[in-house]
C-alpha positions as CSV (number, residue, x, y, z in Angstrom):
1,M,134.2,130.6,-94.4
2,A,133.0,127.7,-96.5
3,R,135.3,124.8,-97.2
4,I,136.6,124.2,-100.7
5,T,137.0,120.5,-101.3
6,T,137.7,118.0,-104.1
7,R,136.2,114.6,-104.7
8,L,136.8,111.9,-107.3
9,G,133.4,110.7,-108.6
10,D,130.3,111.2,-110.6
11,I,128.6,114.5,-110.1
12,T,125.2,113.0,-110.9
13,K,125.5,111.0,-107.7
14,V,126.4,113.9,-105.4
15,K,123.9,115.0,-102.7
16,A,124.3,118.7,-102.7
17,D,121.8,121.6,-102.7
18,A,123.0,122.4,-106.3
19,I,125.3,120.8,-108.8
20,V,126.7,122.7,-111.7
21,N,126.3,121.6,-115.3
22,A,129.1,122.4,-117.8
23,A,126.4,123.1,-120.4
24,N,126.4,124.3,-123.9
25,R,124.7,127.6,-124.8
26,T,121.4,125.9,-125.9
27,L,121.0,124.2,-122.5
28,L,119.4,121.3,-124.3
29,G,121.9,118.6,-123.4
30,G,125.1,117.4,-125.0
31,G,128.0,115.1,-124.3
32,G,130.2,114.7,-121.3
33,V,129.0,115.9,-117.9
34,D,126.1,117.8,-119.7
35,G,124.7,114.6,-121.2
36,A,125.2,112.6,-118.0
37,I,123.3,115.2,-116.0
38,H,120.4,115.3,-118.4
39,A,120.3,111.5,-118.5
40,A,120.3,111.1,-114.7
41,A,117.8,113.9,-114.1
42,G,115.3,112.6,-116.6
43,P,113.2,114.2,-119.4
44,E,111.7,116.8,-117.1
45,L,115.1,118.6,-117.0
46,L,115.2,119.0,-120.8
47,A,111.6,120.2,-120.7
48,E,112.4,122.9,-118.2
49,C,115.6,123.8,-120.1
50,R,113.6,124.4,-123.2
51,T,111.7,127.2,-121.5
52,L,115.0,129.1,-120.6
53,G,115.9,130.3,-124.0
54,G,119.6,129.2,-123.8
55,C,122.4,130.9,-121.9
56,E,125.4,133.0,-122.9
57,T,128.9,131.9,-122.2
58,G,129.9,132.8,-118.6
59,E,126.3,133.3,-117.5
60,A,124.2,130.8,-115.5
61,K,120.6,129.6,-115.2
62,I,119.0,127.3,-112.7
63,T,116.5,124.5,-112.9
64,R,115.2,121.9,-110.5
65,G,117.2,118.7,-110.0
66,Y,114.3,116.3,-110.8
67,R,115.7,112.7,-110.4
68,L,119.1,113.8,-109.2
69,P,120.0,113.8,-105.5
70,A,120.7,117.6,-105.9
71,S,117.8,120.0,-105.5
72,Y,119.0,122.2,-108.3
73,V,121.1,122.2,-111.4
74,I,122.9,125.3,-112.3
75,H,123.7,125.4,-116.0
76,T,126.7,127.5,-117.2
77,P,128.3,127.4,-120.6
78,G,132.0,127.8,-120.1
79,P,134.3,129.2,-122.9
80,I,135.7,127.2,-125.8
81,W,139.5,127.4,-125.7
82,K,140.8,129.5,-128.6
83,G,144.4,130.0,-127.5
84,G,143.9,132.1,-124.5
85,T,143.7,135.5,-126.1
86,N,139.9,135.7,-126.6
87,G,138.8,136.4,-123.0
88,E,138.6,132.7,-122.0
89,D,140.0,133.2,-118.5
90,A,137.5,136.0,-117.7
91,L,134.6,134.0,-119.1
92,L,135.6,130.9,-117.2
93,A,135.8,132.9,-113.9
94,A,132.4,134.4,-114.7
95,S,130.9,130.9,-115.1
96,Y,132.0,130.0,-111.6
97,R,131.1,133.4,-110.1
98,N,127.6,133.5,-111.7
99,S,126.9,129.9,-110.7
100,L,127.8,130.7,-107.1
101,A,125.7,133.8,-107.0
102,L,122.7,131.9,-108.4
103,A,123.2,129.2,-105.8
104,V,123.2,131.7,-103.0
105,A,120.2,133.5,-104.4
106,H,118.3,130.2,-104.2
107,G,119.3,129.5,-100.6
108,C,121.8,126.7,-101.4
109,R,124.5,125.9,-98.8
110,T,126.4,123.2,-100.7
111,V,127.5,123.4,-104.4
112,A,129.3,120.8,-106.5
113,F,131.2,121.8,-109.7
114,P,132.6,119.7,-112.5
115,S,135.7,120.9,-114.2
116,I,134.1,123.4,-116.6
117,S,135.4,123.7,-120.1
118,T,138.3,121.2,-119.8
119,G,136.7,118.4,-121.8
120,V,135.6,119.0,-125.4
121,Y,136.0,122.7,-125.0
122,R,139.8,122.0,-124.5
123,F,140.5,124.6,-121.8
124,P,144.0,123.7,-120.4
125,L,143.3,121.7,-117.2
126,E,145.9,123.3,-114.9
127,R,145.0,126.8,-115.9
128,A,141.2,126.1,-115.5
129,A,141.7,124.5,-112.1
130,A,143.7,127.6,-110.9
131,I,141.0,130.0,-112.2
132,A,138.3,127.9,-110.6
133,V,140.0,127.8,-107.2
134,K,140.9,131.5,-107.2
135,T,137.3,132.5,-108.3
136,V,135.5,130.3,-105.7
137,H,137.8,131.5,-102.9
138,A,137.3,135.2,-103.9
139,F,133.5,134.7,-103.9
140,L,133.6,133.0,-100.5
141,E,135.7,135.9,-99.1
142,E,133.1,138.4,-100.4
143,H,130.2,136.3,-99.1
144,P,131.6,134.6,-96.0
145,S,128.4,133.2,-94.5
146,S,126.7,132.3,-97.8
147,L,127.9,128.7,-98.4
148,E,129.0,125.7,-96.3
149,E,130.9,123.8,-98.9
150,V,132.0,124.1,-102.5
151,C,133.2,120.8,-103.9
152,F,135.0,120.2,-107.2
153,V,133.8,116.8,-108.3
154,C,136.3,115.2,-110.7
155,F,135.5,112.3,-112.9
156,H,139.1,111.3,-113.6
157,P,142.0,111.1,-111.1
158,E,144.2,113.4,-113.2
159,V,141.5,116.1,-113.0
160,K,141.3,115.7,-109.2
161,E,145.0,115.9,-108.9
162,A,145.0,119.2,-110.9
163,Y,142.4,120.7,-108.6
164,D,144.3,119.4,-105.5
165,R,147.4,121.1,-106.8
166,A,145.5,124.3,-107.5
167,L,144.2,124.3,-103.9
168,D,147.6,123.4,-102.4
169,S,149.4,126.2,-104.3
170,A,146.7,128.9,-103.9
171,S,147.9,131.8,-101.8
172,F,144.8,132.6,-99.7
């Protein structure tokens, strides 16, 4: 089965078959990781995203990586935190699951994720990390030979620590 790892760093510098963009529903760029990915990929990414017609929360769409070291960018709008009673957990899990399915469908063997929805969308970090780890592990169990590595690339040390704790406490 693929390895699930964490790394402290900038996802725009990661050499992987696909990196995942914590996008907004327009897919036309924004702040945080979304803005950083668009800036690093160059204007061609925005041009391709304009042809996609947006993306619903929890779904995923794929583009080329352009000037990034990754071949593909998988765009997924995670949920905005509204207190936890509006299906946020299921939508966040869907973002991870649908991103992985799209990666596999395009022959990717390595995938790098940011911490989806934990920035301006305010999803609680520990809860999001646990959902991410559980969802990725379940996907890999169902598709054991599909991926070599899934890495959570964390921009801040406290985010990496949360993902490391989620991995350590997971009961696989």
